[in-house]
Backbone as CSV, one residue per row, in Angstrom:
resi,resn,N_x,N_y,N_z,CA_x,CA_y,CA_z,C_x,C_y,C_z
1,UNK,40.412,-20.891,87.894,39.716,-20.304,86.374,38.827,-21.524,85.318
2,UNK,38.273,-22.653,85.290,37.560,-23.848,85.229,36.272,-23.292,84.789
3,UNK,35.493,-22.707,86.333,34.798,-22.295,86.400,34.399,-21.117,85.625
4,UNK,35.188,-20.587,85.583,35.822,-19.111,84.338,35.216,-19.776,82.853
5,UNK,35.690,-20.899,82.765,35.846,-21.304,81.084,34.479,-21.775,81.108
6,UNK,34.263,-22.955,81.847,32.277,-23.217,82.175,31.455,-21.937,81.858
7,UNK,31.409,-20.925,82.441,31.055,-19.960,82.562,31.123,-19.223,81.253
8,UNK,31.910,-19.169,80.686,32.130,-18.634,79.586,31.622,-18.755,77.766
9,UNK,31.582,-20.611,78.173,30.951,-21.464,77.248,29.689,-21.820,77.185
10,UNK,29.030,-21.316,78.868,27.202,-20.860,78.731,27.472,-19.948,77.944
11,UNK,27.904,-18.806,78.197,27.830,-17.422,77.893,27.761,-16.715,76.725
12,UNK,28.904,-17.656,76.057,28.711,-17.953,74.323,27.835,-17.952,73.879
13,UNK,27.709,-19.655,74.265,26.313,-20.196,73.521,25.120,-19.336,73.508
14,UNK,24.791,-19.497,74.868,23.507,-18.210,74.629,23.154,-17.038,73.756
15,UNK,24.777,-16.270,73.498,24.244,-14.814,73.355,23.912,-15.134,71.850
16,UNK,24.416,-16.438,71.326,23.713,-17.190,69.779,22.456,-17.453,69.915
17,UNK,21.113,-17.255,70.031,20.384,-17.840,70.618,19.299,-16.391,70.268
18,UNK,18.316,-17.175,68.705,17.570,-15.997,68.600,16.463,-16.598,68.720
19,UNK,15.036,-15.467,68.678,15.985,-13.671,69.784,15.764,-13.429,70.399
20,UNK,17.213,-12.515,70.462,17.800,-12.094,71.502,17.431,-10.999,72.417
21,UNK,17.168,-11.429,74.053,16.717,-11.205,75.080,17.806,-10.840,75.619
22,UNK,17.196,-9.541,77.087,18.502,-8.441,77.327,18.412,-9.885,77.974
23,UNK,19.355,-9.928,78.582,20.029,-11.166,79.835,21.469,-10.321,80.865
24,UNK,21.287,-11.286,81.807,21.023,-10.115,83.458,22.021,-12.101,83.481
25,UNK,23.718,-11.453,83.159,24.550,-12.281,84.201,25.518,-11.742,85.350
26,UNK,26.040,-12.866,86.209,26.063,-13.251,86.880,27.221,-12.281,87.110
27,UNK,27.021,-11.143,89.022,28.377,-10.228,89.337,28.250,-8.902,87.953
28,UNK,27.129,-8.088,87.734,27.032,-7.965,85.644,25.361,-7.293,86.527
29,UNK,26.332,-5.242,86.340,25.664,-5.118,86.556,23.951,-4.836,85.067
30,UNK,23.020,-5.049,85.357,22.213,-4.904,85.027,20.922,-3.687,85.144
31,UNK,19.698,-3.912,84.301,19.089,-2.293,84.665,17.740,-3.443,83.759
32,UNK,16.184,-3.565,85.202,15.530,-4.352,83.856,14.343,-2.908,83.631
33,UNK,13.686,-3.814,82.575,13.037,-2.548,81.716,11.055,-3.148,81.645
34,UNK,11.151,-2.435,82.769,9.346,-2.672,82.730,9.098,-2.707,82.032
35,UNK,8.408,-3.552,81.835,7.302,-4.404,80.707,7.651,-4.406,79.515
36,UNK,8.789,-6.173,79.891,9.895,-6.211,78.848,9.932,-7.126,79.571
37,UNK,10.276,-8.026,78.254,10.856,-9.388,78.153,12.542,-9.496,79.344
38,UNK,13.085,-11.049,79.438,13.930,-10.529,79.772,14.353,-11.791,80.897
39,UNK,16.034,-12.337,80.962,16.683,-13.812,80.608,18.246,-14.145,81.802
40,UNK,17.611,-14.512,82.706,18.754,-14.208,83.676,19.621,-15.609,84.155
41,UNK,21.294,-15.941,84.406,21.634,-17.132,83.550,22.391,-17.614,85.416
42,UNK,22.825,-18.552,85.410,23.488,-18.374,87.289,23.523,-19.589,86.919
43,UNK,24.944,-20.317,87.150,25.173,-21.462,87.699,25.398,-22.141,88.740
44,UNK,25.069,-23.063,88.762,25.231,-23.663,90.219,26.520,-25.416,90.301
45,UNK,26.885,-25.025,90.885,27.351,-26.254,91.030,27.237,-27.200,91.951
46,UNK,27.715,-28.295,91.662,28.010,-29.737,92.491,29.455,-29.601,92.655
47,UNK,29.466,-31.064,93.829,29.988,-31.082,94.690,31.494,-32.034,93.990
48,UNK,32.477,-31.198,93.570,34.144,-31.734,92.732,33.825,-33.045,92.582
49,UNK,34.008,-33.452,91.483,34.681,-35.856,92.025,35.454,-35.781,91.706
50,UNK,36.643,-36.988,91.787,37.270,-37.056,91.442,37.462,-37.762,89.981
51,UNK,38.224,-37.735,89.215,38.027,-37.946,88.100,38.377,-39.767,87.378
52,UNK,39.285,-40.243,88.599,39.508,-41.633,88.762,39.872,-42.061,89.544
53,UNK,41.065,-42.804,89.918,41.297,-43.094,90.855,42.876,-43.282,91.145
54,UNK,43.352,-42.824,89.973,44.527,-42.363,90.320,45.485,-40.501,90.975
55,UNK,46.418,-40.700,91.460,46.868,-39.308,92.111,46.448,-37.784,90.318
56,UNK,46.672,-38.720,89.085,46.743,-37.224,88.264,45.410,-37.848,87.339
57,UNK,44.161,-38.664,87.640,43.306,-38.285,87.124,42.078,-36.495,86.756
58,UNK,42.426,-36.001,87.378,41.806,-34.670,87.316,40.491,-34.962,88.039
59,UNK,39.673,-33.715,87.507,38.478,-33.592,88.371,36.779,-33.545,86.901
60,UNK,36.013,-34.045,88.010,35.158,-33.838,87.320,33.699,-32.680,87.672
61,UNK,33.953,-31.211,86.749,32.595,-30.602,87.708,31.942,-30.502,87.111
62,UNK,30.750,-30.276,87.573,29.234,-30.870,87.304,28.625,-29.817,88.293
63,UNK,27.347,-30.250,87.292,26.231,-28.656,87.804,25.337,-28.305,87.152
64,UNK,24.621,-26.995,87.225,23.465,-27.109,86.466,23.845,-25.702,85.388
65,UNK,23.201,-25.240,84.425,23.506,-23.291,84.481,22.187,-23.515,84.377
66,UNK,21.348,-22.277,85.439,20.135,-22.127,85.676,19.487,-21.051,83.583
67,UNK,18.463,-20.996,83.205,18.014,-19.962,82.869,16.993,-19.216,83.172
68,UNK,16.414,-18.438,83.862,15.066,-18.446,84.190,15.016,-17.480,83.555
69,UNK,13.999,-17.702,82.700,13.152,-16.253,81.517,12.165,-15.749,82.292
70,UNK,12.272,-14.476,82.482,10.860,-13.249,83.024,10.051,-12.769,82.180
71,UNK,8.853,-12.572,82.286,7.765,-12.368,81.520,7.314,-11.476,82.404
72,UNK,6.536,-9.464,81.926,6.022,-9.483,82.119,4.508,-10.214,83.301
73,UNK,4.088,-10.250,84.757,3.241,-10.358,85.296,1.679,-10.476,84.791
74,UNK,1.222,-11.344,84.358,-0.075,-11.283,84.262,-1.179,-11.237,82.957
75,UNK,0.112,-11.486,82.071,0.136,-11.599,80.653,-0.181,-12.875,79.777
76,UNK,0.533,-13.676,81.492,0.257,-15.792,80.926,0.986,-16.109,81.256
77,UNK,1.351,-17.760,80.355,2.695,-18.155,80.476,3.790,-18.421,78.789
78,UNK,2.359,-17.736,77.642,2.907,-18.573,76.856,4.172,-18.199,76.053
79,UNK,3.923,-16.642,76.486,6.227,-16.063,76.106,7.296,-16.573,76.377
80,UNK,7.042,-17.643,78.061,8.175,-18.100,78.415,7.898,-19.586,77.790
81,UNK,6.592,-19.884,77.454,7.152,-21.129,77.628,7.369,-21.535,76.575
82,UNK,8.025,-20.516,75.141,7.882,-20.452,73.975,9.325,-20.287,73.919
83,UNK,10.429,-19.013,74.400,11.415,-18.901,74.397,12.112,-20.086,75.553
84,UNK,11.324,-20.744,76.195,12.348,-21.843,77.184,12.174,-23.293,75.795
85,UNK,11.278,-23.318,74.849,11.006,-24.375,74.348,12.074,-23.899,72.969
86,UNK,12.588,-22.461,72.758,14.138,-22.493,72.377,15.173,-23.416,73.441
87,UNK,15.192,-22.652,74.400,16.422,-23.268,75.578,16.655,-24.334,75.752
88,UNK,15.513,-25.696,75.810,15.418,-26.652,76.002,14.577,-27.615,75.019
89,UNK,14.525,-27.162,73.876,14.102,-28.311,72.611,12.164,-28.322,73.476
90,UNK,11.380,-28.750,72.246,10.254,-29.614,72.642,10.261,-30.370,71.604
91,UNK,10.192,-31.267,71.568,10.127,-32.269,70.461,8.904,-32.463,69.792
92,UNK,7.520,-32.522,70.763,6.445,-32.433,70.685,6.289,-31.444,69.200
93,UNK,6.373,-30.447,68.832,7.451,-29.079,68.541,8.083,-29.343,67.322
94,UNK,8.673,-30.195,67.619,9.583,-30.818,66.589,10.871,-29.937,66.776
95,UNK,11.225,-28.893,67.973,12.069,-27.321,68.151,13.126,-28.768,69.093
96,UNK,14.229,-28.320,68.298,15.631,-28.778,68.552,16.253,-27.880,69.511
97,UNK,16.227,-27.939,70.565,16.961,-26.852,72.028,17.414,-25.956,71.336
98,UNK,18.202,-25.066,71.527,19.759,-24.195,71.548,20.747,-24.957,72.433
99,UNK,20.384,-26.128,73.801,21.518,-26.506,74.977,20.641,-27.702,74.367
100,UNK,21.272,-29.554,73.792,20.677,-29.782,73.821,21.293,-31.507,74.985
101,UNK,20.785,-32.297,74.697,20.997,-33.882,75.243,22.679,-34.429,74.463
102,UNK,23.233,-34.450,74.908,24.873,-35.044,74.110,25.802,-33.835,73.247
103,UNK,25.427,-32.361,73.410,25.930,-31.515,73.043,26.959,-31.397,73.678
104,UNK,27.243,-30.859,73.219,29.442,-30.299,73.640,29.759,-29.048,73.520
105,UNK,30.102,-28.326,75.164,30.376,-27.134,74.582,31.699,-26.576,74.970
106,UNK,32.859,-26.180,73.995,34.219,-26.426,74.672,34.839,-24.376,74.788
107,UNK,35.416,-24.013,75.715,36.219,-23.146,75.787,37.163,-22.951,76.470
108,UNK,38.721,-22.751,75.717,39.699,-22.345,75.838,40.292,-24.075,75.623
109,UNK,40.055,-25.163,75.609,40.313,-27.019,75.417,39.083,-27.506,76.822
110,UNK,38.912,-26.506,77.196,38.025,-27.469,78.404,36.413,-27.973,77.345
111,UNK,36.243,-29.318,77.953,34.415,-29.511,77.312,34.278,-29.884,78.115
112,UNK,32.136,-29.112,77.501,31.604,-29.242,78.737,30.466,-30.432,77.825
113,UNK,30.210,-31.329,78.384,29.244,-32.178,78.100,27.279,-31.416,79.163
114,UNK,26.653,-31.548,77.959,25.258,-30.784,78.369,24.267,-31.806,78.320
115,UNK,23.564,-31.982,79.881,22.365,-33.532,79.744,21.055,-33.155,79.745
116,UNK,20.559,-33.812,79.566,18.562,-33.140,79.070,18.276,-31.995,80.130
117,UNK,18.643,-30.501,79.140,17.367,-29.604,80.412,16.334,-30.597,80.840
118,UNK,16.267,-29.657,81.818,14.761,-29.818,82.393,14.666,-28.442,83.234
119,UNK,12.648,-28.053,83.411,11.985,-27.280,83.901,12.320,-26.901,85.294
120,UNK,12.414,-25.722,85.731,12.432,-25.701,87.423,10.333,-25.320,88.006
121,UNK,11.082,-24.609,88.879,9.984,-24.566,89.687,9.310,-22.998,88.971
122,UNK,8.271,-22.641,88.724,7.889,-21.350,88.946,8.080,-20.306,89.465
123,UNK,8.733,-19.000,89.395,8.212,-18.139,89.683,7.649,-17.111,89.851
124,UNK,6.791,-16.912,90.770,5.216,-16.204,90.784,5.213,-15.046,91.675
125,UNK,6.017,-13.914,90.996,6.257,-12.581,92.144,5.201,-11.544,91.027
126,UNK,5.213,-10.259,92.448,3.718,-9.366,92.048,4.258,-9.008,90.702
127,UNK,5.163,-8.009,89.611,5.404,-7.661,88.533,6.405,-9.179,87.259
128,UNK,6.664,-9.817,87.380,7.396,-10.393,86.913,7.046,-12.725,86.799
129,UNK,6.761,-13.068,86.371,6.734,-14.110,85.734,7.664,-15.103,85.205
130,UNK,8.944,-16.353,86.316,9.542,-16.430,85.897,9.894,-17.696,85.878
131,UNK,10.153,-17.753,85.045,10.023,-19.962,84.052,11.847,-20.312,84.016
132,UNK,12.331,-20.753,85.674,13.813,-21.826,85.125,13.892,-23.078,84.393
133,UNK,14.783,-23.277,83.198,15.126,-23.676,82.625,16.241,-24.487,83.574
134,UNK,16.481,-25.742,83.610,17.575,-25.633,84.017,18.948,-27.099,83.104
135,UNK,19.882,-26.311,83.340,20.561,-26.950,81.803,21.373,-28.051,82.801
136,UNK,22.251,-29.321,83.269,22.521,-30.113,83.574,24.214,-29.947,82.988
137,UNK,25.661,-30.108,83.695,25.815,-30.641,82.900,27.521,-31.037,83.797
138,UNK,28.325,-31.548,82.802,29.470,-31.950,83.375,30.592,-31.934,82.553
139,UNK,32.036,-31.725,83.490,33.069,-31.005,82.568,34.270,-32.477,83.414
140,UNK,35.183,-33.098,82.525,36.235,-33.213,82.923,37.956,-32.687,82.493
141,UNK,38.006,-32.238,83.367,38.785,-30.836,84.039,40.331,-31.839,83.465
142,UNK,41.469,-31.849,83.263,42.708,-32.397,84.055,43.659,-32.276,84.306
């Protein structure tokens, strides 16, 4: 249940980002439109850790929400880099990210703490250029 609540919190927050882009969510049908930029959200969980020493200390769920921004290949990185700046922020441009260090996302009483988002390795395919932004998080589950 915790995985679902964490996923729901990230999906709801992403849905409020403007401008809106077509989004591929985990295990949900999605049709890629040729020459149309889109984004893909994936949750990657790390090993669950105990929240303390006692029997009722809870757990700490941690991982990354990865948002990969896909733009048509051969058009340059600008559109993907602009979208990444909206997601993770760019202090040099005066942009506060939609997901930022210290942010708290809530879902059904669960509180998820966001840490500093980072860029991942570029995905360079024949038709698409992918720019991943990884949003690290943890969540204390009682």
